[in-house]
N, C-alpha and C positions, 0 to 999 in steps of 0.2 A: 421742436419737441417730437413731432411726428416722425421726423427722420431718425432721431435718436432711438425712438421706440422701435422703428422698423429694423435698424441696424442690430439691436439687441435680440430681435425676434427672428431675423431672416434665416439663420441657420436651421432653427426648428421648422420654419415654414418651408424652406426648400427641401429638407429631408422628407417632410410629410408629403409635399407635392410629388416628389419622386416615387414614394411608396404608393401614393394614390394612383399615379399614372400606371405603375406596374400592375396594381390591382385591377384597374380598368381594362387593361389589355387582357388579363386572364379571364375576367368576367365576360367580356365581349366575345372572345374567341370561343370559349366553352358554351356561352349562352346561345350563340348563333347555331352551333352544332345541335344543341338541345332543342331549339325551336324547329329545326329541320326534321328531327325525329318526331317531334310532337305533331307537326303537320302531316307527316307520312302515316301516323297512326290514326288520323282522322280527328285530331284535337281531343276535346274532352269526351268524345264518344268512345274512346278506347276503354273506358270503364265498363261499358256494356259488353264489349267483346273480350274482356279480361286480358287486354294487351298492355295495360299500363305498367306492369312490373318491369318491362324493358325500358320504359321511360325513367322509372325510379332508379334502376341500376346504373344509368348513365351518370358519370361523375358523382358517384355517391359520397365519396370522401369530401369532395368540395361542397356538396350540399350540406353535409354535417358541420362544416366549418363556417360557411358564409353567414348563416343566421346568428350563431353565437358571437361571431366576430363583430357584427353590427350592434349587438346588444352590449358588448364590452366596450366598443369604441367611445361612447360618451364618457364612461368612467375614466378611460385613459386620457381623454382630453382634459377632464377636470383635474386629474392627478398631475399630469406632466406639463400642461399649459397653464391651468388656472392656479394651482397651489403655489408654484414657484414664482408667479408673476410679481407679487408683492413681497412674499416671504423671503425670497432670495435677496432682494434689495435691503429689507430690514435686517436680515441676518448678517449681511456683509457690511452694512453701514453706508452703502453707496447712495442711499436715498437722501442723506444729509446734503450731499453736494447739489442734487437737483433742487432740494427745497430752499437752498440759499440763493438760487438764481431767481430770475424774474417770473418763473413759472409757479403758479399757485399749486398747493397740494391737490386741490380738486381737479385742476386742468391736467396735472401730471398723471393722476390716477385715471381720469376719464379717457385721455388719449390712449394710454396703454391698454385699458380694458376694452375700449371700442375696437382698436386694431386687432388684438388677439381674439377677442370675442367674435367678431364678424368672421374671422378666418376659421374659428372652430365651428361656427354654424355652417359655413360653406363646405367644410370637409365632411361634416355629418350629412348634409343634404346630398352631396355628390355620392357618398358611399351608400346612402339609403336608396337613392334612385337606381344605382347599379344593382344592388341586391334585389330590390323589388322587381326590376326588369328580368333578372336571371331566374327568379322563382315564379314568374308569371305562369308558365305552362304547368308547373306542378301545382300551384295554387288553384288553377282552373279545374284540375282533376280532383284534388283533395277537398276543395270547397270547405275549408275550415279557417277562414280568415280571422275569426275571433279567438282562436286558440292563442294563449299568452305568448308562446314561442313564435307564433306567426305574426300576431298583432304588433308585438314590440319590435319586430325586425322588418317591417314593411311600411310603406306609406311615408308620412312626414313626422311621425312621433319622435324619431331619432334626433331631429333638429331641436325639438323641445328638450329632450333629455340632455343633449350636448350643451345647450345654453344653461340649463340648470346646474349641471355638473361643473361647468366652467365657473359660473358665479359662486357656487358653493366652495370651489377650490380657492378662488380669490379671497373670499371672506375668511375662510379657515386660515389662509396664509397671513392675512392682515392681523387676525386675532392671536394666532399662536406664535407668529414671528419666527418660525422655524420651518424649513422646507419639508423634511421627512415627516414630522408629526402632522403637518398640514395635509400632506398626501394621504396619510393613513386616515385622518379624520374625513377627508373628502370621499374616500372609498366607502367607509362605513356609513356616512351620512347619505350618500347617494343610494346605496343598496337599501337602507332602511326606508328612504322616501319612496323608492320604486315599489318595494314590496307592499308598503302601506297603501299606496295609491291603487295598485292592481287589485288588492284584496277588498279594500273598503270603499274606494271612491269610484273606480271605473264602472262597476255594475249600476251605479246610480247617476251617471252623467246625463243620460236621457231616460225619459219615462219608459219603463219596460212594458211589454205586452204579455197577454195571457192567452193560452189556447188549451183545449182539451184533447187528450189522446185516448183512444181505446186501449184496454189492456191486451197486450200481445206478449206471449212468453218469449223471453230472450231479447226483446226489443224495447220494452218499456217496464217489464216487471220480472223479478226473479225471486226464487225461494232461498231462504237462509235457514240452516238448521242450527240448533243449539242443544245442549244436553237435555233440556226439558221440553222443548217445543220447536215447531217450524213457524217461521214468520215470513212476511212479504217485505221486499225492498224495491225501491224504484230504480230504474235505469233511465238515464237521459235518452230520449228518442232522437233519432237523427234529424238535424235541422241544417240543411245545406247552407253554408255561409252565414248561419245564425249562431246565436250564443244562448244556450240553455243555462239559466242562472239557478233555477231551483225547480223541483218537482215534488208534488205531494198528492196523496190519495184523497179523493173527495167522493161523496155520494152523488146520487143523481140530482140532488138539490144544490150541488156545488158546495156542500159543507165539508170542511176538513175532518178527518177521522183520527182519533188518538191511537196509540199503539194497542191499548187494551181493546178498543172497539174493533180494530183490524183483526186481532187475535180471535175475538168472539165470532166475527163474521167468517173467518177462515175455518173455524171449528164447525160452524153450521153448514157452510156451503161445500166444504171439502173435508168431511170427517175422516176419510181414509188417509189423507196426507197429514191432517192435524194430529191423528192418533199415533203416528209413526215418527221415527227419526231417520228419514231417507238419506241416502248418500248422494242424491241429486238425480236430475232427470236422466232416464235411460239406464239407471242402475238396478232396475228391477230384477231380482233374482228369486222371486217367489215370496220373499219375506217383506218387501217394501213396495211402495207405490211404483207404478210403471209410467212410461212416457204417456200412455193414454190417460192415466189418472191425472197427470199434470194438465194435459190438454182439457180434460173434462172440468177440472177445477177452474181453469182460466175462463172457460165458457160460462160457468156458473157465476164467477165473480164479475164478469164483464157486464152482467145485467144490473149490478148494484154499485160498481165502482168505476171511476174514471181517473185519469192521470191529469192533474192540472199543472201545466208547465209555464213558468215565468221565463221570458226570453227577450233578447234584443234581436230585432229582425235584420236581415242583410242591408236594408236601406239605411240603417243607423251606423254603418261602418265608417264612412268618410266623415259624417258629422262628429262622431266620437273621436276619430283621429284628430280632427281640427280642434276640438275642445281640449283634449288632453295636451296637445302641443301648445295651445294657447295658455293653459294653466301653468305648465312648466316654464314657459317663457316669461309669463307674468311673475312667477315666483323668482326667476332669475333677475328680472328688472328690479323687483323690490329689494332683493339682497344687495345688488350693486348700488342702487340708489341710496339705501341706508348707509352703506359703507362710504360712498362719496360724501354724503352729508356729514357723517361722523368725522371723516378726514378734514373736511373744510372747517367744521366747527372747532375741532381741536387746534387747527392751524391758526384760526382767527381769534380765538379766545385768549384773553389775558387773565392771569390770576387776580382775583379780587382780594381786597384787604382781608387778611386773616385766613385765607385759604392756603392749603398746602402748596408750596412752591413760591409763595410771596416773599418769605424771608430770604430765600436765595436770589430771587429775581431782582431785588432792590439794588444790591451792590453792583450787579452786572448792568442794570439799567443805567446807573450813574456812570459806570465805566463806558458804556456805549455812547452816552450823551457827550462825555468828554472826548471820546475818540472821534465822534463826528465833528466836534469843534476843531480838534487837532487836524483832521483830514481837510477840513475847509481851509484852515490856516495855511496848509501846504499846497493848496490847489492852484496857486498862481504861478508855480514854477514852469518855465519854458524849457525847450530842448537845450541840453548842454552844448556849449560851443557856438551857439547862434546868438549874435549880439545885434540888436537893432533898436532904434528909437521906439518903434511901435511895441516890441515885446517888453522893453523896459517900462514903458508907460502902462501897458496892460498889467504887468506883474505888480507895479506899485499901486495901481487902482484896485486890483483884486485884494492885495494885502491890506489896503486901507479899509475896503468893504468888510473883509473878514474881521479885522480888529474892531471895527465899529459895531459889527453884529455881536461879537463876543462881549464887548463892553456893555452894550445894551442889555444883553442877557444877564450879566453880573449885576447891573443896576436894578434890573427887574427883580432878581432874587433877593437883593438887599431890601428893596422896597416892600417885599412880601414877608419880611420877618427874619431872613437869614442874614443877619447884620455882618457877619464875618466872611461872607462869600468873596473870594479873591477876584481882583481885576485880572484881565489877560496881560501877558507880557508883551513885549514889543512886536512879536510875530503873531499876536492874536491867540496864543495858546493859554489855557487855564491849567494851573497846577492840579493834577489829579490827587496828589498826596494831601494838599491843603483842603480839597473838597471832601475827601474821605474823612479827614479829621473833624469835619463839621457834623458827623453822625447823619449821613444821608438817609438812614432808615426811619428817622423820626417823622411824625405826622406833619409838623410845620414845614420841614424841608420838602416833603412830597407835595404838599399843597402849593408851595411856591414853585416847585418844578412844573406842576400841571398848569399853573397860571402863566408861566414864562416859556412854555414849550414852543409857542409860536415863533419865538425869537431864535430858536436853534435852527441850524441848517436842516432842511428837509422836515421841518416840524418836529425835530427831535428823533426822527426815525432814521436809523442807519441805512445807507444804500446797500444794494445787493453785494457789491464788492466789500463793503465794510462788514456785512454779515458773514460773508465767506471768510474774511480775515479773522474775525472774532471766533467763529466756529473752529477754524484751523488751529488757532492758538489754544482753545480749550481742549480740543482733541489731543494736542501735543501735551498739555498739562495732564490729562487723564492717562496717557501712555506713560508719562514720566512717573506718575504716582504708582502705577502698576509695577514699574521696574524698581521702585523703592519699597518693596515689601507689602504692597496692597494690591494683590492680583485681582480682587473683585471690584476695584474702583470703577464706577460706571462712566461711560461716555456721556457727554452732554446731550440734551434734547436738540431737535432741529432749530429751536429758537435760541440755543446757547445757554441753557440753564442746567444747573446741577443742584437739586433740592436736598434739604435735610432728609426728606422721606426716601429719596433715591439712595442716599448713603446708608440710611438705617436699614433699608431692604437688602443692601449689599453687606450688612454686618459691620459697617464702619462707624466708629464713634469719633466725631471730629474733635472731641475734647481730649483725646488721648495724646500724650506727648509725642509718640511715634508718628501719629498722623500729622500733627502740626510740624514736626521736624521735616517730614517728607514734603509737605506743602511748601515750607519755606525754601527747600532745596529746588523745588520745581517751578516757582513763580517766574524764574528767569526765562523759561521756554515760551512764555506768553508775550514776551517783548513789550512789557509794560501794561498789558491788559489787567493782570492781577498783580497786586503788591502784597507784601507781608502784612500791611495794615488792613487791607481788605480781607485777607485770610483770617486774621485775628478777630475782626468784627464778625465774620461769618461763623467762626467757631464759638463766639460768645452768644450767637443767636440773634444778632442785630440785623 
């Protein structure tokens, strides 16, 4: 199964590996050049000498592309790797072949998700390391690691984003069962989750800290004019590699001030400014406040006001990176785990009495039991053209065993109230037509069948080969029905069932003469799995 999953995925993997190798060459070549220039400028000290613009100008176009590319990469992995992984199989119907083999649904899904998911994490991790390495000199100069455009494109968070986007795509594909809608849902869901986390969750991942800043014109405080008055507004002060979350005016006792209190304080401390509608600092033309008036106002306010800033310190950068990555990876594991559990539960569950699907499953269950007896009755045949005493003895012994088992099953059914259950013929086969005539959907027949199931080959459960044979026959029946004027006739489920509810959802009334006529014409393609009698009982609701 792992080899099959790899063969289906290897084209995407090899193409991505080639693109990643080309990306690595580009990043390494330009990054080494950038680091040489950074070292020649004295590292981060170029800021003091105002030499950093030459560093910013180097490969500026590439710098504008690398960061956004890493931010977009997880979404692309979710759309083009995650969404089609299951949706493409469900959309084309190829999943039915896998589910009729010895591989369980859970194992089928787990292997595919694990293989492609690990590859997605590896691609995101490699790309994130390359981008972080390339931007290291610029980040050392800018010192703004908590800026969203920087935080999201550095460190390890891209791995968490890729895992979450991939899991979201797989779940969307499994639920929508169509590739393009699943890709669109993955993109929208991923964008919504990222925005919500950045705005509402990230600021509170770790306990924030608080610090007080003095009022400084242009660095922490500004003036805003309106038609009726002049007011103060806060400006986030510079916090190298820190993250200012909020800022508020407080008095000397650290009590916050309301807008009305600030207006009154401004009127008392700065009457010249409060009484005018200035155009801004430095616009003094004799009619409004001058730059000196603003400086005097700041001096007066600084004795009464301070700026309380809530922030995340530089030491919280890597812990927050790790926490955010872990949260997104945990969300991915929850999504995948829930999907695997749901797949396994649906595959293992059988319809209970009275539930939707039970009416349809009964005739097919009887047919499957009879088919297993027929298959067992034919199991003793040797290779044609080979005659030997040993093979003849083995075939005779097998035929005797099969006939004895079928006869024991018939005796058991009769002893449990199905008095007319037929004996097998000379080759150990039981007439399916005679069994169907006994109304196998009745409660007494079902009770007898449960009691005698131990006497059927394989406990009454068809082998994988028999399941594949039955599913192929029912798929051929569905195709035949669609060619006989019923284009919406559904394919069977992976367990070989077509329920009344499935037909009703497709707008098909099984009691209509045209439907019955088409079914009678198509039973032949099932090679005996379905008969006209079974179709008639199904149409009657039995």
